[in-house]
C-alpha positions as CSV (number, residue, x, y, z in Angstrom):
1,M,19.6,-15.7,-9.8
2,K,16.4,-15.5,-8.6
3,L,15.2,-12.7,-6.9
4,S,14.1,-14.5,-3.7
5,H,17.6,-16.3,-3.6
6,A,19.2,-12.6,-4.1
7,L,17.5,-11.3,-1.0
8,A,18.4,-14.6,0.9
9,A,22.0,-13.5,-0.5
10,L,22.6,-10.6,0.6
11,L,21.0,-11.0,4.4
12,V,23.2,-13.1,4.4
13,A,26.2,-11.3,3.8
14,A,25.1,-8.4,5.5
15,A,24.9,-10.5,9.2
16,A,28.7,-11.8,8.0
17,C,29.3,-7.7,8.1
18,A,28.0,-7.1,11.2
19,A,29.7,-9.6,12.9
20,R,33.0,-8.4,11.8
21,P,35.1,-7.0,15.1
22,A,34.7,-2.6,15.7
23,A,37.2,-0.9,13.9
24,A,35.6,2.5,15.5
25,T,35.3,3.5,18.8
26,D,31.5,4.6,18.8
27,V,28.7,1.7,17.7
28,V,25.7,2.3,16.1
29,R,23.1,-0.7,15.5
30,V,21.5,-0.4,12.5
31,G,18.4,-2.0,10.8
32,E,18.8,-1.5,7.0
33,G,17.2,-3.1,3.6
34,P,18.0,-4.0,0.4
35,F,16.5,-1.5,-1.0
36,I,17.9,1.5,-3.7
37,T,16.5,4.2,-1.0
38,G,19.2,3.0,1.0
39,G,22.1,4.4,-1.5
40,G,23.0,6.8,0.9
41,F,24.1,4.4,3.8
42,F,25.6,2.2,1.4
43,I,27.5,4.8,0.1
44,A,28.9,5.9,3.8
45,Q,29.5,2.5,4.8
46,E,31.4,1.2,1.2
47,K,33.5,4.3,1.3
48,G,34.6,4.6,4.8
49,Y,33.0,7.5,5.9
50,F,31.3,6.6,8.7
51,A,35.0,5.0,10.1
52,K,36.8,8.2,9.0
53,L,34.4,10.2,12.0
54,G,34.9,7.1,14.3
55,V,31.6,5.4,14.0
56,D,31.3,1.6,13.8
57,V,27.7,0.5,11.8
58,Q,27.2,-2.4,12.4
59,P,23.6,-3.5,10.6
60,K,21.2,-6.0,10.5
61,M,19.0,-6.7,7.8
62,F,15.4,-6.8,7.2
63,I,12.8,-7.0,4.3
64,D,10.7,-5.1,5.4
65,G,11.0,-1.6,7.5
66,A,8.1,-2.3,9.7
67,L,10.0,-6.0,10.6
68,A,12.8,-4.1,12.3
69,V,9.8,-2.1,15.2
70,P,10.9,-4.6,17.2
71,S,14.2,-4.6,17.4
72,L,14.2,-1.3,17.5
73,I,11.9,-0.9,20.3
74,S,13.7,-4.2,22.3
75,G,17.4,-2.2,22.4
76,E,18.4,-4.0,19.8
77,I,19.4,-1.9,17.4
78,D,19.6,1.8,18.0
79,I,18.3,3.0,14.6
80,S,16.4,1.6,11.7
81,F,15.0,2.5,7.7
82,M,11.1,2.3,8.0
83,T,7.8,4.2,6.6
84,A,5.7,6.4,7.8
85,N,2.8,3.4,8.3
86,A,-0.2,3.3,10.4
87,G,0.9,0.8,12.5
88,L,4.3,3.0,13.4
89,F,1.8,6.1,14.2
90,N,-0.3,3.7,16.8
91,S,3.1,2.0,17.7
92,V,4.6,5.6,18.9
93,A,0.7,6.9,20.5
94,K,1.2,3.7,22.9
95,G,4.6,4.3,24.5
96,A,7.3,3.0,21.3
97,P,10.1,5.1,22.0
98,L,10.7,5.9,18.7
99,V,11.5,9.4,17.0
100,F,11.9,10.1,13.0
101,V,15.4,12.1,13.1
102,L,16.5,11.5,9.0
103,D,14.7,11.7,5.6
104,R,15.2,8.3,3.5
105,G,14.1,8.9,0.4
106,N,10.8,10.7,-1.1
107,N,9.2,10.9,-4.2
108,K,10.6,13.9,-5.4
109,K,9.2,14.7,-8.9
110,G,10.5,13.4,-11.5
111,R,12.1,11.1,-9.4
112,G,9.4,8.9,-7.8
113,Y,10.4,5.7,-6.5
114,T,7.2,3.9,-6.0
115,V,4.7,2.4,-8.9
116,I,1.8,1.3,-9.3
117,N,1.6,-2.0,-11.8
118,V,-1.7,-3.4,-13.6
119,A,-2.2,-6.7,-14.9
120,Q,-1.2,-7.0,-18.8
121,E,-4.9,-7.9,-18.9
122,L,-6.5,-4.9,-17.4
123,Y,-3.9,-2.5,-19.7
124,D,-5.5,-4.1,-22.7
125,G,-8.6,-3.4,-21.6
126,G,-7.9,0.3,-21.5
127,V,-6.4,0.6,-17.5
128,T,-3.1,2.8,-19.0
129,S,-2.9,5.6,-16.8
130,I,-4.4,6.9,-13.6
131,A,-7.0,8.9,-15.7
132,D,-8.3,4.9,-16.4
133,F,-8.8,4.3,-12.4
134,A,-12.4,4.1,-12.0
135,K,-12.0,0.9,-14.4
136,L,-10.3,-0.6,-10.8
137,K,-13.6,-0.4,-9.1
138,G,-14.2,-4.5,-7.8
139,K,-10.3,-5.1,-8.6
140,R,-8.0,-6.9,-6.2
141,I,-5.1,-4.4,-5.5
142,G,-1.9,-6.0,-3.6
143,L,0.4,-4.7,-1.1
144,S,3.3,-5.3,1.1
145,A,1.3,-4.4,4.3
146,T,-2.0,-2.9,5.4
147,G,-1.4,0.8,6.3
148,S,1.1,1.0,4.2
149,I,2.9,4.0,2.1
150,N,1.7,1.6,-0.8
151,Q,-1.7,1.8,0.7
152,Y,-1.8,5.4,0.9
153,L,-0.5,6.3,-2.6
154,F,-2.7,3.7,-4.1
155,A,-6.0,4.6,-1.7
156,K,-5.5,8.5,-2.9
157,A,-4.7,7.5,-7.0
158,L,-8.1,5.7,-6.5
159,Q,-9.5,8.5,-4.9
160,N,-8.9,11.1,-7.6
161,A,-11.0,8.5,-10.0
162,G,-14.1,9.3,-7.6
163,L,-13.6,5.6,-5.9
164,D,-14.2,5.3,-2.4
165,P,-10.7,2.8,-1.2
166,R,-12.9,2.1,1.8
167,K,-15.4,-0.5,-0.2
168,D,-14.9,-0.1,-3.7
169,V,-11.6,-2.6,-4.2
170,Q,-10.7,-5.5,-2.5
171,W,-6.7,-5.3,-0.8
172,V,-4.9,-8.0,-0.5
173,T,-2.3,-7.6,2.1
174,N,0.8,-7.9,4.0
175,L,2.4,-10.1,1.2
176,P,6.3,-9.8,0.2
177,Q,6.4,-7.1,-2.6
178,P,9.2,-10.1,-5.0
179,D,5.3,-12.1,-4.0
180,L,3.4,-9.3,-5.4
181,M,4.7,-8.6,-9.0
182,K,4.7,-12.6,-9.5
183,M,1.0,-12.9,-8.0
184,L,0.2,-10.3,-10.6
185,G,1.1,-12.1,-13.5
186,Q,-0.8,-15.3,-12.4
187,K,-4.2,-13.3,-12.0
188,Q,-3.9,-13.3,-8.2
189,V,-3.9,-9.8,-8.1
190,D,-5.5,-7.1,-10.5
191,A,-2.8,-4.2,-9.7
192,T,-0.4,-3.5,-6.9
193,D,2.1,-0.8,-5.5
194,L,5.8,-1.3,-5.8
195,A,9.0,-0.2,-5.2
196,Y,10.2,1.0,-8.3
197,Q,13.0,-1.9,-9.0
198,F,10.6,-4.5,-8.1
199,G,8.0,-2.5,-10.2
200,Y,9.8,-2.4,-13.0
201,F,11.0,-5.9,-12.7
202,A,7.2,-7.5,-12.9
203,Q,7.1,-5.1,-16.0
204,N,10.2,-6.3,-17.8
205,N,8.8,-9.9,-16.9
206,K,5.4,-9.6,-18.7
207,W,3.6,-9.7,-15.5
208,G,2.0,-6.9,-15.6
209,P,3.3,-3.2,-16.9
210,I,4.2,0.2,-15.0
211,V,1.3,2.4,-15.6
212,A,1.9,5.6,-12.8
213,V,4.9,6.5,-10.7
214,D,3.7,7.8,-7.4
215,D,5.4,11.3,-7.5
216,E,2.3,11.9,-10.3
217,I,0.3,11.2,-7.5
218,D,2.5,13.1,-4.1
219,P,5.0,14.8,-5.2
220,D,7.9,14.8,-3.1
221,G,5.9,12.4,-0.5
222,A,7.8,10.4,2.0
223,V,8.9,7.1,0.8
224,G,11.2,6.7,3.7
225,L,12.8,7.6,6.9
226,Y,15.3,6.5,9.8
227,A,13.8,6.1,12.9
228,A,16.3,6.1,16.1
229,R,15.3,5.2,20.3
230,R,14.8,8.1,22.1
231,D,17.6,6.7,24.7
232,F,19.9,6.5,22.0
233,V,19.3,10.1,21.0
234,L,19.9,11.4,24.4
235,T,22.4,9.2,25.8
236,K,24.5,9.0,22.6
237,R,23.8,12.3,20.6
238,D,27.4,13.2,19.2
239,V,27.3,9.5,17.9
240,L,24.0,10.0,15.9
241,V,25.6,13.0,14.7
242,R,28.4,12.2,13.6
243,F,26.8,9.1,11.6
244,A,24.0,11.3,10.2
245,M,27.3,13.4,9.0
246,A,28.4,10.2,7.1
247,Y,25.4,9.6,5.5
248,L,24.3,13.0,4.5
249,Q,27.3,12.5,2.2
250,G,27.2,9.8,0.8
251,V,23.4,11.0,0.4
252,K,24.7,13.9,-2.0
253,E,26.6,11.1,-3.6
254,F,23.6,9.3,-4.2
255,N,21.1,11.6,-5.2
256,A,24.0,13.3,-8.2
257,A,24.3,9.7,-9.4
258,A,20.8,9.0,-9.6
259,G,21.0,11.7,-12.3
260,D,23.6,11.2,-14.0
261,P,24.9,7.2,-13.0
262,D,27.1,6.9,-16.3
263,A,29.4,9.7,-14.7
264,H,29.7,7.7,-11.1
265,K,30.3,4.2,-11.8
266,D,32.0,3.7,-8.7
267,I,28.2,4.4,-6.7
268,V,26.2,2.0,-9.1
269,E,28.8,-0.9,-8.8
270,I,28.3,-0.1,-5.0
271,L,24.3,-0.4,-5.4
272,A,24.1,-3.2,-7.5
273,R,26.3,-4.9,-4.5
274,K,23.8,-3.7,-1.8
275,T,20.7,-3.6,-3.5
276,A,18.3,-7.0,-4.6
277,L,19.4,-5.2,-8.3
278,Q,22.1,-7.1,-8.4
279,K,23.6,-6.5,-11.7
280,P,25.1,-2.8,-12.3
281,E,22.7,-2.6,-16.2
282,L,19.8,-2.8,-13.8
283,V,20.6,-0.5,-11.1
284,R,21.4,2.3,-14.5
285,A,18.1,1.2,-15.7
286,I,16.1,2.3,-13.3
287,A,17.4,5.7,-13.0
288,P,17.0,8.6,-12.0
289,N,13.7,6.7,-10.2
290,W,15.7,5.5,-6.9
291,S,14.0,8.2,-5.6
292,Y,15.5,11.5,-3.5
293,T,16.7,11.6,-0.2
294,N,17.2,15.2,1.4
295,E,20.7,16.4,1.0
296,N,20.2,18.4,4.3
297,G,19.1,15.5,6.0
298,I,15.1,17.0,7.0
299,P,11.8,14.1,6.5
300,N,9.3,15.4,4.9
301,V,7.5,16.5,7.8
302,K,4.3,17.8,6.3
303,S,3.8,14.6,3.9
304,V,4.3,12.0,7.4
305,M,1.7,14.3,9.0
306,A,-1.2,14.0,6.2
307,M,-0.4,10.4,6.3
308,Q,-1.6,9.8,9.8
309,D,-4.7,12.3,9.1
310,Y,-5.3,10.2,6.3
311,W,-5.0,6.9,8.6
312,S,-7.3,8.3,11.4
313,D,-9.6,10.4,10.1
314,Y,-10.3,8.3,6.6
315,F,-9.4,4.9,7.3
316,G,-9.5,4.8,10.7
317,Y,-6.3,2.6,10.9
318,V,-5.0,5.0,13.5
319,E,-7.0,5.4,16.7
320,K,-4.6,8.3,18.3
321,K,-2.8,10.6,16.6
322,V,0.8,11.7,17.9
323,P,2.0,15.2,18.0
324,E,4.7,16.2,15.4
325,D,6.8,17.1,18.3
326,Q,6.8,13.8,20.1
327,L,7.2,12.1,15.8
328,F,10.5,13.8,15.1
329,D,13.6,15.4,16.3
330,L,14.8,17.4,13.4
331,A,17.9,18.9,15.4
332,I,20.1,15.7,14.8
333,A,20.0,16.8,11.4
334,R,20.2,20.7,11.4
335,D,23.4,19.9,13.3
336,A,25.2,17.4,11.3
337,K,24.5,19.6,8.0
338,A,26.1,22.5,10.2
339,R,28.9,20.3,11.3
340,L,29.4,18.9,8.1
341,D,29.4,22.4,6.5
342,R,31.7,23.7,8.5
343,E,34.1,20.8,9.4
344,K,33.9,19.7,6.0
345,P,35.6,16.0,7.1
346,F,34.8,14.8,3.2
347,G,36.7,18.0,1.4
348,D,34.6,20.2,-0.4
C-alpha cells in the first residue's frame, strides 16, 4: 500500500471510531495523528484504559499538529497533539486559549525520533554526519513547516557547523513529510528533517540516507506535547486528570516496548494498526527510535522555552514571548501521576 493511501485509510478509520456511541460518562475530543509518538494514547485506547476510568475518547485525526490548532481554538476538540512551533507561540501570545498539559514525546538520548536525511549525491560527496554540514551551504532544505521543530533542529545543526541558517541555506517549507522524502529522491530538495519513520522509508527506498538522529543535536528536546483548551482544564479538570492517568499507563507500556519490542508483541501490533507504519516488522525495525515520553507526564519545559527564545531572538518568527506560566499547566500531569501511583487502577 502506498504511504499516502495508508494515511488516508487511517484518517477514515479514525473518523469511524470517533462516530461510535459513547460508552463512558465523560467525553474527551482528542486531536491525534498517525505518528508513533502517539503510542501512549493508542495503547490506552486499544486496551480500554480510558473507558475503565470513565472517559470516552473521541479522536479526530490530523496529518500535522499545526492543522489541529483551529479546531482546538474553536472548541471542536478539547485536547490535541502538537509541537512547540513558532506559529503556536504567536497564537497563544495573541490570545489563543491553549495550554500545554502533557509530554507527548522527546528526543531522549538513544531514542531520538526525528532525523536528518540528505540526498544520495550529497552523501556520496562526503556529507555523512553533522560534522560535514558546512557542505550544505547554499543547499535546499525541505521542511513540513516554517518555525517547526524540524526547522529548529536542522538550524541548530547548521549553526554547529559554522553556517548561518537564516541566509546560508534555502528553506523549502510547508510540505507534508511523505512528500518531502520523495522530493529528496527526485532531487527537488537536498536535505530534510523527518520523523524517524519517514526517514527510514526514504533511506530504504534509496531516496537519501539518514545522516543524523536529532538526539545528537538537542538531547531530551521536546518533540510533541498535548495542549488543551483552558476552559476545558478549568471546567473538566477531573476528566482531564483521568484522561492523563490512562494515557500515562499507555506511556509506561510504550516506553517498555520501544526498548524491547520482541517482548511486547501486543504493543507492536497496536502501533502497526494505528500509525502510518502499518506493518509490525516496520515498527520493530525502527525501535527504539519511537521517541521517549516522560512517564510522569511532565513536558520538557526548559526545551520548549528555549525554542521560543530561538524563534524570537534569532529568527524573529515570534514577535512577543509568552511567559512559562501562561504556556504550561503542570498540575494536571502531577495530579494524574499521584493518583495513578496511589489508586493503581491498572495494577502494578
